[in-house]
N, C-alpha and C positions, 0 to 999 in steps of 0.2 A: 530495588526497585520502590515505585513512589510511599505503599504502604511503611513504609519505615517511619519509625519516627511521627505519626499520624496524633494530632494534635487533639484529641474528642471533648468532648460536651454531653455528659447522659441526665437525664434527668430526672431526681429520684421519684419516689412515691410509689402509692401503694400496688401490688399487681393486680389488675380485674384481668377478669374471662370475656368480658361483652367481645363486639365487634363491635365497629367504627359509629351503626347506626343504632348501638342501646349507649354510647355518650349524652350525659344532660350536654342540652348549651352554653352550660359554661366550665362545663369539664375540659378547652381547649385555650381558655384563659386562665383555669385554676394549677394547671397543668406549666401554665408557663415565668407561672408566679411565685411555683418551687424553683430550690438555692437549687442549681449544677453544680456538679462537682468536672475539675478541670484539672487534666495530664496528661502524663502522658499517655499514649497507644497501649505500649508493652501492656503497662505497669496498672491501668485500670481493668483489666480480663483477671477474671471475670469480677463484677461489677460487682458483687456477692463475696470481694473477700474485703469493701469495706463499709458488710456492714447493709446494705439495702440493694434491690433489687433496680432495675430502670423502670420504668413508665410501661404498661401495657400501651404498644399504640399497635391499630391494624396500617396490616400493606399497604391499606388503602387511604389512611389518612395525608388528608390535605393541609395539618397545620399549619406547615412547613414551606409552604407552597403557593406562594401569591407573586404580585406587580418586582417585587426586590428579591425574593431568594426561588432558585429553581432548587428543586429535591426530588429527592429516589431513591426505593430501598430494592432491601438488595436480602437473600436468605441463606443459610446456609447451616451444614451443623455442631456448625460450632460459632464464638461470634465472632472471632476472630477472622474466620471464612468468609461470614456475613458484611461486615466492614470493605475488606478485601474487595470482594465483591460486587461494592456499593461505590466504593472508589475508583474500581479500576473504573468501571462502568459509565460514570462520570466525566474522569480522562480520557476514554474512548470515543466521548462525546466532545467532551471541550476538543481534542487535538484529532481531527477525522483527516489532515494534516499532516507533512510534516511542517511543512512552515508555519504554522498559528503557536509551535513552538518558541518561534524567536520574540523573543520582548511578550513574551503571556503576561499580564497579572498576575502578581503574588497576590492581591487582594483579591481575585477567581478563583486561587485553590481553591475545588472542592474538603469542604469538613466532611470528616462524621461527628456529630449531629447529636444522633442516640442509639441508643440500643438497647432490644430487646428480644423476651422468647415469647416463645406461644404455648402458654401451658400446657394447649389440649396435642399439638405433638412436637413440642419442644425444639423446633422450626429457631435457632437464631436469625433476628433482625434486624438492618441498621438504617439507617437514611444520613444518606447524606449529601450537604446545600452549598452552593457557592450562587455570588449574588450574580445574578440574573443580566442585567443592565450593562455591568463592565466586561464581561465574557459577550454579550452579545455584539456589543459595539470593536472589541477586538476581534471576533471571526469576523463581525462587517468588514472592516477593515484591510482583512484577509482576503477576503473575497471584490474588496473591489478594486484592490493593488494586481491580480489575475485579470482584471476587464480589460483594468488599463494593460496590462499585459497583449490579454491576447488583440482587441483597437490596435493596435504598433502591428500586432504581427499582421492581422486582416488586412491595414492598408499596404503592408508589404508585399503581402501575396500580389493583389492588387495590379504592384507596381513588375512581377517578378515571371515573368515567363520563361523560363530555363526550366525544364521538366522535375532532374534533381532538386534546385531546389523549392519548388515547391511543396514534393513530397516530403522535405524536412519543416515547411512554415507552419501543412495544413497538417504532418502530425503532432505540431506542439499546438496547435489551438484545440485542436481535438484531445491533445492531453490533458493541458489549462481545465477545461471548460469537461473534460471526468475528475479530476480535481474537486474545479467549483460547483460541482452536483453533491462528491460530499461534504463541503460546509456547510449547500443550500439545506443540505437534508435535515446535521444540526443544527442550522441558525431556527430549520422551517419547530423545532421542536422549541428551544430558547425563551422565540422568539413570544409577546404576550399573544399576539396576534396572527402567529402560526402560519404567517403570508409565508417571514425572511426574503427574499429578491431572488423572484426568476432569470434566467438566462435572457440576455437581447437578441441570441445571434439564437441561427436552427444547426445545431450540429450534424443535420443528420445532412447535408450538403455537402459540408466538407468532406465527411466518413466519405460517399458516394464518389466523389470526385479524387478521393485519396485511392481508390480502390481502384479507379481507371484507370490515372495513368498510372501507377502497380502494373494493368494489366497492356500497357498501353507499349511500355518502354521493349524495344524488342535489341532480346541480349543474344548474346552466343556463347556458349561454353567453351571449355577451354581446361587443359589440365599442362600444367606443364610437369616433366621431367621424362627422362624418353626410358628406363625400366620397365620391365614390361607391367607389374605391381601395379605403380601408378596411372599406366593408362585404361588397368582397369577400372579405373576409379572416372571413368568419361561419364560411363552408363548411372550408377547413382545420383551424380553430377546432376542430367538432363532430366532424370525422373525427380530432382529436388524444384529445380525452375517448373517443374510442369505442374508439381503439386502445392506451386505458392500460385500460378495463374498470371505466368511471365509466358512475354510471348520468345518459343525458343525461336532463332534467325540462326541462319547459315553468318559466314564470316562478313562475306562483303556484301550482304545489305541489315546486316545488325549494329547500333547504336553503338549498343554496351556489351564489352565480355570479362563472364565474370569466370574468372580462373578459379583453380584450386592446385595446392602442390602441397605434398609431400612429404616431407623431411623425419628422419629414422635416424637412429642412435639406439645402439647394444648395450648393454653392462650384465654381467656376469653378477650376481651376487652372492655372497658366503656361502649359504644355503645352496649353493650350486646351479641355482636358477636362471635361466637369461631371462632378462628387462628388456621390452623394447619399447624406449620412449618416442615420445613421434610431434612433430608442430605440424597442426594441419588447418595452414593458410584458403581463405575465396580474398578474392582483393576484383576492385568491378574496376575496369577504365574505359575508358574510349576509347569505337571501334578505331576511329580514324585514325588519329593523332598518337593513339594511346598512351596518353595522358593516365595518371593512375591517382582513382579519387581518391581512396580508401583500402582495408582491409579487414579481417576479423580472424583470429587468430584462438584455436583449443589445442590446448593439451593433453594428448593423448596420455596413456601406457596400459601395456600387454607382458604378463612374466608365464612362464612356463617351460616346458627343461626343456623345450629346443630352439634353440635363434629364428625356424620356420615355420614352427608355431604358433611361437609372442610376435612376430611381423604377421602371419596369416588372420590371429584376433587384433592387432595397430589396427588392419585393412580393414577389418568389418567395423569396427566401431566408425572409422572414418567413411565407411560405405552410407554407415547410420546417418550422422549427420548431416553426409551432401546429399539422402534422399528426401530430409527435415525441408518445412515450410522455410524459408530463407527471404519471407517478410520483412521481421524482423532483420535478420544480417542489411539489406538491401534499405531498407528505413535507417541503418544504424549508421553506417556507410552516408547515407544521405544529412542526417544527421550535424556529423561532426565536416562533410563540409565548408558544410552551411555556416560554421560555427568560426571556419578558417576562412571565413570572406570578413 
C-alpha cells in the first residue's frame, strides 16, 4: 500500500478551538515558525505520545495551498484513517491513468504534513501536500503524449477505408480521449489557472462513426459442430447479433461470418459429481475467402450429479454469453487484426 512509511511533519503548538475565520492575521505565520517533529508515519501516531498535540487547523485552512504547493484534507475517526484517506485522494488526483505512473517524479510524491483533531466532534484531520508545478508538468507531458498518438491515429484514419481497420482505429482514438479526459480533470484541479488544456478534437463524431460502422457490418451467424446440442446455439447467437446492433445477413450476402463453437469434455470428481468443462469460441471470418480475422474464447464449467445435467448447465451458460452484446468482441478482434498489420 502507498501509505506505508509515510514521512510526516506534525506542527506543534497549542490546541485551539476556533474556526479558520477566528485565527488572528498572524496565526499562519506563527504556526509556520513553530518547530516540526519529523519522523516515521507509524511512530508519530498519535502525536500525543511525544508529549505534544498537533496545531488545530480548520478543514478550510489554505495556509499550505499556494502557487507552489497543492494541498488537500481528509478526516476520519483515527489519525491514521484521516492520513490514509488524504494520501490516497492525492494519489488518485496525481495518477488518473496508469501511464502517469511511468517516470513519475519522486519530488512530487504527496506527503502528510499536518495532523489535527477537532475538539468538538473528536474527528481527526490530515493535510497532504505535493509540489504543484512538478506534478502539473508530468501530467501535462503525459497528456501531450496522448495527443501526439491520437494525431497519428487520426492521420492513419484519413488513409484507411477497410471497415475493420477503421473500427480498430476509431476505438483507439476514443479510448485515448477518455484517458485524456481523466488527465484534464486532474490538470484543471492542479493548474493555478484552473484551465488545464482542452481537447482539440470533437470525439462525438468519432463515436457516431464507430457506431455506424458496426451497424453496417453484414454478418451471417454460424454454429460449428454437428451435434444437436451445438445446433441449438444458433438462436442465442442470432439474438446476440441483434442485441449488438449488427445487421444479420444470409451467407451469400454477408461480408463476414460470426461462427460459434462449443468444445466440451467431462470428468468425474472424487465426490462422485460430474464436471463438464467447455471452451466457447466466437470467430470472425471473411464470408467470401473464409479468412479468419480473429476469435474470442470463454472457459466454462458446470457440475452436477449426472453428465447430462452438467452438460445442460454448460449449454445454458453458453447461451447467455451468445445472447450478450458482441460489440466488445468485434472491436477486440478488429484491434487484434490491426496490431498484426
